[in-house]
C-alpha positions as CSV (number, residue, x, y, z in Angstrom):
1,M,0.0,0.1,-0.1
2,T,2.6,2.5,1.0
3,G,4.8,1.6,-2.5
4,A,1.4,2.4,-4.5
5,I,1.0,5.7,-2.6
6,F,4.7,6.5,-2.9
7,C,4.6,5.5,-6.9
8,L,1.4,7.8,-7.0
9,L,2.9,11.0,-6.0
10,L,5.8,10.2,-8.0
11,Q,3.8,10.5,-10.9
12,Q,1.9,14.0,-10.0
13,I,5.5,15.8,-9.2
14,D,6.5,18.0,-12.5
15,P,10.5,17.3,-13.0
16,A,10.7,21.4,-13.9
17,A,9.0,22.2,-10.6
18,L,11.0,20.0,-8.7
19,E,14.2,21.3,-10.0
20,K,12.9,24.7,-9.7
21,A,12.6,24.0,-5.7
22,M,15.6,22.1,-5.3
23,A,17.4,25.5,-6.7
24,A,15.3,27.7,-4.3
25,D,16.5,25.4,-1.3
26,A,20.2,25.4,-2.5
27,A,19.8,29.5,-2.5
28,A,18.2,29.4,0.8
29,K,20.7,27.2,2.3
30,G,23.5,29.7,0.7
31,A,22.3,32.7,2.1
32,S,21.8,31.6,6.0
33,P,23.6,33.7,8.2
34,P,27.1,32.8,9.8
35,A,27.3,30.4,12.4
36,G,26.5,32.2,15.8
37,Q,24.4,35.2,14.4
38,V,20.8,34.9,14.9
39,A,18.7,35.3,11.8
40,P,15.8,38.3,11.6
41,A,12.7,36.9,12.5
42,V,9.5,36.9,9.7
43,G,8.3,40.5,8.9
44,A,11.3,42.1,11.4
45,P,13.0,45.0,10.2
46,P,16.1,43.9,8.6
47,I,19.7,43.7,10.6
48,V,22.0,46.4,9.3
49,A,25.4,46.2,10.2
50,P,26.6,49.5,12.1
51,T,29.0,51.9,9.8
52,A,32.4,52.7,10.3
53,S,31.6,55.4,12.6
54,G,29.4,53.3,15.2
55,T,26.1,54.4,14.0
56,P,23.7,52.2,12.1
57,A,22.7,52.7,8.7
58,S,19.1,52.8,7.9
59,P,17.5,51.1,5.2
60,A,17.3,54.3,3.2
61,E,20.8,55.7,3.6
62,P,24.0,54.5,2.0
63,T,26.6,52.9,4.2
64,A,30.6,53.9,4.0
65,G,31.5,50.2,2.7
66,P,34.0,48.1,4.5
67,V,36.3,48.8,7.2
68,S,39.8,49.0,7.3
69,A,42.2,46.4,9.0
70,E,42.8,49.1,11.5
71,G,39.2,49.8,12.2
72,N,39.2,53.3,12.2
73,A,38.0,54.4,9.1
74,P,36.1,53.2,6.1
75,A,38.3,51.5,3.7
76,V,36.8,53.5,0.6
77,A,38.2,52.6,-2.9
78,A,39.3,54.8,-5.5
79,G,36.4,56.3,-6.7
80,W,34.4,55.5,-3.7
81,A,32.2,52.4,-3.2
82,V,29.4,51.8,-4.5
83,Q,26.2,51.9,-2.8
84,E,25.1,48.8,-0.7
85,N,21.7,47.6,-0.5
86,A,20.3,47.2,3.3
87,R,18.1,44.4,2.7
88,A,18.2,41.5,0.0
89,P,16.5,42.3,-3.5
90,G,13.1,41.5,-3.8
91,S,13.0,40.3,-0.1
92,S,9.3,41.9,-0.2
93,L,8.5,42.3,-3.8
94,L,5.1,40.9,-3.7
95,N,4.7,41.1,0.4
96,P,5.1,44.5,1.4
97,A,5.6,45.4,4.8
98,L,1.9,46.9,5.8
99,S,1.3,49.1,9.0
100,F,-1.9,51.1,10.5
101,I,-0.9,53.5,13.7
102,L,-3.8,55.3,15.2
103,D,-3.6,58.2,17.5
104,T,-6.6,59.9,19.5
105,S,-6.8,62.7,21.9
106,F,-9.1,64.1,24.3
107,G,-8.7,68.1,25.2
108,Y,-8.8,71.6,24.6
109,Y,-7.2,74.6,23.3
110,G,-7.8,77.3,26.2
111,Q,-10.5,77.3,28.8
112,H,-12.6,79.6,26.5
113,T,-13.5,79.3,22.7
114,G,-11.4,81.4,20.8
115,Q,-8.6,82.3,23.6
116,F,-6.0,80.1,21.4
117,D,-6.7,82.5,18.3
118,S,-5.6,85.4,19.8
119,L,-2.0,84.2,20.1
120,G,-2.1,84.4,16.7
121,L,-0.3,81.0,15.9
122,R,-0.7,78.4,13.4
123,L,-1.4,74.6,14.1
124,A,0.9,72.1,12.8
125,G,-1.5,69.5,10.4
126,D,-0.8,66.8,12.7
127,D,-2.0,68.5,15.8
128,P,-5.2,68.1,17.5
129,S,-8.0,69.7,15.7
130,E,-8.8,73.2,17.2
131,S,-12.6,73.1,15.8
132,R,-13.1,69.5,16.9
133,E,-12.0,69.8,20.8
134,G,-12.9,67.1,22.8
135,F,-12.9,63.7,21.7
136,G,-10.9,63.6,18.6
137,V,-8.9,61.5,16.3
138,Q,-5.6,63.1,15.7
139,E,-4.3,61.1,12.9
140,V,-4.7,57.7,11.1
141,E,-1.5,56.4,9.4
142,V,-1.6,53.5,6.8
143,A,2.2,52.9,5.4
144,A,3.5,50.2,2.7
145,Q,7.0,49.8,2.6
146,A,9.0,47.2,0.0
147,A,12.4,46.7,-2.1
148,I,11.2,47.3,-5.6
149,D,13.9,45.4,-7.5
150,P,17.7,45.3,-6.7
151,Y,18.2,48.8,-7.7
152,L,15.2,50.4,-5.8
153,E,12.8,50.5,-2.5
154,G,9.6,52.1,-2.3
155,A,7.4,53.6,0.4
156,V,3.8,55.2,0.7
157,F,2.5,57.0,3.7
158,L,-1.2,57.9,3.6
159,T,-2.8,59.7,6.4
160,V,-6.2,60.7,7.8
161,P,-5.6,63.9,9.8
162,N,-8.4,64.9,12.3
163,L,-10.6,62.9,10.0
164,N,-10.5,65.6,7.5
165,G,-10.0,63.5,4.3
166,L,-7.1,61.3,3.1
167,E,-3.9,63.0,2.4
168,V,-0.2,61.5,0.8
169,E,2.1,62.1,3.7
170,E,4.8,60.5,1.7
171,A,5.2,58.2,-1.3
172,Y,8.6,58.3,-2.9
173,L,11.3,55.7,-4.2
174,V,15.0,55.3,-3.2
175,T,18.0,54.1,-5.2
176,T,19.9,51.3,-3.6
177,S,22.7,50.5,-5.9
178,L,24.4,53.9,-7.1
179,P,28.0,54.2,-7.3
180,F,30.0,56.9,-5.1
181,N,28.1,56.4,-1.9
182,L,25.2,58.5,-4.3
183,Q,21.7,58.2,-3.4
184,I,18.4,59.6,-5.3
185,K,15.2,60.1,-3.8
186,A,11.8,61.4,-5.6
187,G,8.3,61.4,-5.3
188,T,6.5,63.5,-2.3
189,F,8.0,63.4,0.9
190,R,9.2,65.7,4.2
191,S,12.6,67.6,3.5
192,Q,15.7,66.7,5.5
193,I,15.9,69.8,6.9
194,G,15.7,70.2,10.6
195,R,15.1,67.1,13.2
196,N,11.6,67.5,13.8
197,N,10.5,67.8,10.2
198,T,11.4,64.5,8.9
199,Q,9.5,62.7,11.6
200,H,5.9,61.4,11.5
201,L,3.4,62.0,14.3
202,H,4.1,58.3,15.9
203,L,7.6,59.2,16.2
204,Q,7.2,62.6,18.4
205,N,7.6,62.9,22.1
206,F,4.9,65.6,22.7
207,T,1.2,65.8,21.3
208,R,1.7,69.0,19.6
209,R,4.7,69.8,17.4
210,P,6.8,72.9,18.4
211,L,5.7,76.2,17.7
212,M,8.0,77.2,14.6
213,T,7.2,74.1,12.5
214,A,3.8,75.6,11.3
215,L,5.2,79.0,11.2
216,L,8.2,78.3,9.2
217,F,7.7,75.4,7.2
218,G,4.1,75.2,6.6
219,P,1.0,73.6,8.5
220,D,2.3,70.3,7.1
221,G,6.0,71.1,7.9
222,L,8.3,71.5,4.3
223,R,7.0,68.4,2.4
224,G,5.9,68.1,-1.3
225,P,6.9,66.7,-4.7
226,G,10.3,66.9,-5.3
227,A,13.6,65.4,-5.8
228,Q,16.6,64.5,-3.4
229,A,20.2,63.4,-3.9
230,S,22.8,62.6,-1.1
231,V,26.2,61.5,-0.7
232,L,27.8,60.0,2.5
233,L,30.9,61.9,2.6
234,P,34.2,59.9,3.1
235,L,35.4,61.2,6.6
236,P,36.5,59.5,9.7
237,W,32.9,60.0,11.1
238,F,29.4,59.7,10.0
239,A,28.5,62.8,7.4
240,T,25.9,62.9,4.7
241,L,25.1,65.8,2.4
242,Y,21.6,66.5,0.7
243,A,20.6,68.9,-1.7
244,E,16.5,68.9,-2.4
245,S,14.2,71.0,-4.9
246,F,10.5,71.0,-4.2
247,S,7.5,72.4,-5.8
248,I,5.5,74.3,-3.1
249,G,2.0,75.1,-3.7
250,Q,-0.1,77.9,-2.5
251,P,-1.0,78.1,0.8
252,D,-4.8,78.1,1.9
253,A,-5.7,81.3,3.4
254,D,-8.3,79.6,5.3
255,D,-6.3,77.6,7.3
256,L,-3.5,80.0,7.8
257,S,-3.2,83.0,10.4
258,P,-2.3,86.3,8.8
259,G,1.3,86.7,8.1
260,V,3.8,85.6,5.3
261,S,4.1,82.1,4.1
262,T,7.8,81.1,4.3
263,F,7.6,78.7,1.0
264,G,5.0,79.0,-2.5
265,G,5.4,79.0,-5.9
266,G,5.2,81.9,-8.1
267,V,2.6,82.0,-10.8
268,R,4.4,79.1,-12.3
269,L,6.4,76.7,-10.7
270,G,9.4,77.0,-13.0
271,P,13.0,76.4,-11.7
272,S,13.2,80.4,-10.7
273,N,10.2,79.7,-8.2
274,L,11.0,76.1,-6.8
275,T,12.0,75.4,-3.1
276,Y,15.5,74.8,-2.2
277,T,17.3,73.2,0.3
278,A,20.6,72.0,1.7
279,E,21.7,70.0,4.4
280,L,24.7,68.4,6.4
281,E,23.8,65.6,8.9
282,Q,26.9,64.4,11.2
283,F,26.8,61.7,13.8
284,W,29.2,60.8,16.3
285,A,29.5,58.1,19.0
286,P,31.7,59.0,21.8
287,G,31.2,55.9,23.7
288,E,28.6,52.8,23.9
289,S,26.2,55.2,25.8
290,H,26.7,58.6,24.4
291,S,25.5,59.5,20.7
292,I,25.7,62.9,19.1
293,F,23.9,64.5,16.1
294,L,24.5,67.8,14.3
295,G,22.9,69.1,11.5
296,L,23.2,72.3,9.5
297,N,20.4,73.7,7.6
298,F,19.8,76.2,4.3
299,A,16.1,76.6,2.6
300,T,15.3,79.1,0.1
301,G,11.9,79.8,-1.8
302,R,9.2,82.2,-2.9
303,S,7.0,84.0,-0.1
304,F,3.4,84.3,-0.1
305,N,1.6,87.0,2.1
306,C,-1.8,86.2,3.7
307,L,-3.3,89.7,4.8
308,A,-5.6,89.7,7.0
309,T,-7.9,91.9,4.7
310,T,-8.0,89.6,2.0
311,T,-9.5,85.6,2.0
312,T,-6.6,84.8,-0.4
313,C,-2.5,84.2,-0.3
314,L,-0.9,86.7,-2.5
315,P,2.8,85.7,-3.8
316,V,5.2,87.9,-3.2
317,E,7.1,87.9,-6.2
318,T,9.9,90.3,-5.7
319,Q,10.6,88.6,-2.3
320,R,12.2,85.0,-1.7
321,S,12.2,83.8,2.0
322,F,15.7,82.4,3.1
323,L,15.9,80.0,5.9
324,Y,19.5,79.3,8.2
325,G,19.3,77.1,11.2
326,G,20.6,74.3,12.8
327,D,19.6,71.4,15.1
328,L,21.5,69.4,17.9
329,Y,20.7,65.9,19.5
330,Y,22.3,64.3,22.0
331,K,21.2,60.8,23.7
332,W,22.7,58.9,26.6
333,K,21.2,55.5,27.1
334,P,23.4,52.6,28.7
335,P,23.5,49.2,26.3
336,N,23.1,46.9,29.5
337,V,19.4,47.6,30.4
338,S,19.6,44.9,33.0
339,R,21.3,47.6,35.1
340,T,19.0,50.3,34.5
341,Y,16.2,51.6,32.2
342,L,17.6,55.4,32.7
343,S,18.2,57.1,29.1
344,L,18.0,60.9,28.5
345,Q,18.0,62.5,25.2
346,W,18.1,66.5,24.5
347,T,17.1,67.9,21.2
348,T,17.3,71.7,20.1
349,E,16.4,73.4,16.7
350,F,16.7,77.0,15.8
351,F,15.9,78.6,12.7
352,V,16.1,82.2,11.1
353,R,14.2,83.7,8.4
354,V,15.2,86.5,6.3
355,L,13.1,87.9,3.5
356,A,14.7,89.8,0.9
357,E,14.0,93.2,-0.3
358,G,14.5,94.5,2.7
359,G,11.8,92.5,4.6
360,P,12.5,91.6,8.2
361,T,14.6,89.2,9.7
362,T,13.1,87.0,12.4
363,G,13.3,83.8,13.8
364,A,12.0,80.5,16.2
365,G,13.1,77.5,17.8
366,Y,13.1,75.3,20.7
367,S,14.9,72.9,23.4
368,D,13.4,69.8,24.6
369,V,14.6,67.1,26.8
370,V,12.9,63.7,27.9
371,L,14.1,61.5,30.7
372,Q,13.1,57.5,30.4
373,F,13.1,57.1,34.6
374,A,11.5,53.6,34.3
375,R,11.0,50.8,31.9
376,R,7.5,51.8,30.4
377,F,7.8,55.5,31.6
378,Y,9.3,58.9,30.1
379,L,8.8,62.6,31.1
380,G,9.2,65.2,28.7
381,C,9.4,69.2,29.0
382,R,9.9,71.6,26.0
383,F,10.4,75.3,25.7
384,D,9.2,77.3,22.5
385,L,10.4,80.7,21.6
386,V,9.1,82.4,18.5
387,G,9.8,86.0,16.9
388,A,13.2,86.5,18.0
389,P,15.2,88.4,17.2
390,G,13.5,91.3,16.9
391,T,10.7,93.4,18.6
392,P,7.1,92.0,19.3
393,V,4.7,92.1,16.7
394,A,2.1,95.0,17.0
395,T,-0.1,94.5,14.1
396,S,-1.9,91.3,12.7
397,D,-0.4,91.7,8.9
398,D,3.3,92.4,10.1
399,A,5.8,90.1,7.9
400,R,7.5,89.1,11.3
401,L,6.6,86.6,13.5
402,P,4.8,87.4,16.9
403,R,6.6,87.0,20.1
404,R,5.4,84.0,21.7
405,Y,6.5,81.6,24.7
406,G,5.5,77.8,25.1
407,Y,6.1,75.7,28.0
408,A,5.3,72.1,27.7
409,A,5.4,69.1,29.6
410,S,4.5,65.4,28.5
411,L,4.0,62.0,30.6
412,T,4.2,59.0,28.5
413,F,3.5,55.1,29.5
414,A,4.4,53.1,27.0
415,P,3.4,49.4,27.4
416,S,5.3,48.3,24.8
417,E,6.6,49.5,21.0
418,F,3.5,49.4,19.9
419,S,1.3,51.3,22.2
420,R,1.5,54.7,24.5
421,I,-0.5,56.8,26.4
422,R,0.6,60.3,26.8
423,L,-0.5,63.3,29.1
424,Y,0.1,66.7,27.9
425,G,-0.4,70.3,29.0
426,Q,1.5,73.8,27.6
427,E,1.2,77.2,28.6
428,L,1.2,80.0,25.8
429,A,1.9,83.5,26.6
430,G,3.4,86.6,24.8
431,P,3.5,90.1,24.9
432,G,-0.1,91.7,24.8
433,V,-2.1,88.4,24.9
434,P,-3.5,86.5,27.4
435,N,-2.1,83.0,28.7
436,T,-3.6,80.0,26.9
437,T,-3.5,76.8,28.5
438,V,-3.5,73.6,26.2
439,G,-4.1,70.0,27.5
440,F,-4.6,66.5,26.0
441,L,-4.6,63.2,26.5
442,Q,-3.5,61.3,23.9
443,A,-3.5,57.5,23.0
444,E,-1.3,55.4,20.1
445,Y,-1.2,51.8,18.9
446,S,0.5,50.2,16.1
447,I,-0.3,47.0,13.9
448,G,1.8,45.5,11.2
449,A,5.2,45.6,10.4
450,H,6.5,49.4,10.3
451,G,10.1,49.8,9.0
452,A,12.7,51.4,11.1
453,H,12.9,55.1,10.3
454,P,16.3,56.5,10.2
455,F,17.9,58.0,13.1
């Protein structure tokens, strides 16, 4: 009986399919990790080897190539190394990593209706809605990421902020095999300028973004259709130079407070009306417990004047805005969590905007500290400064930023990497305006395989 069944099975096997299966099995065995190295779990982010400077290279970033025998600097061949693939080509070709993230909130902007409006501040696109106070859905994010082929990777991030309709937060492709440590990114995406601008809502340490984000970069930050070129510089430390170009559309006057919008194209989005940026990012790891990240930033684009007496934003054809700024990030986290769960991170950013043709110079920035004092608890505080340098704004249609101060605190409980609950409070003040207290309770969860974001 057993022999008969065996013969029957042999008759059902296609020789071509059998040879194909045997070849695939041999290839899988050849790609197995060396002895002592654990392979990543199915659906988990790929394990990426650290660069020569000690910082891990993200899947969207080029690596520094092989390390020299001395172990101090990358062994860069003549003409620099070819960009290395972060994951096996086509590993998720037919099965992209899908994830869903939900942020809900409950709270209010001030004790009375209209109290926040008197401050003359703009809300970021993923801040809790001012018109739907109380219970709200701050944002729903759907993400899909995959390797397209051995040469390209792709990602799509769709969001529904405050239930106001579907938006494409980012959708782009990234090269993975260009020579000379070059990388090209194209589509619609967040600019590399600053540190907070690159982060999605679920990466934030506070319920609301810094005040400078909406005032200097726009309600949704500096993002839009464009292209980016980056190169990993052949230096003893991790350093990447970025150059970007964006087509930033006209702002919506209905969603903005009166003032000047930093970026926006002219009548026609020709090369002279595009927004251009340049960033230099550098990373050092002085020890196992310390990480230092320093960014230098520049951006220029056409301005739009949203006057209080009109319902549209008018292009300022004779003016072009310039942004100069820097960001500093420091993190202390002992590698041995069996001894302590303590960690500390400090972030500071400041940008100065200059309007050409005799326009005013004004700036904004913030500084925040987040302390992990237990396994699942984080305590954060942030100070925001808007409208410095310069004197406080006296009129609503002034091109300068209003002088405002923000004092925020947050207490976050994170049961796991996939959920967290946060209590957030902020006091807003400034010359000639009443103090406004903002308070929210935020809850967040994530399901599915969400790829790691760049450091």
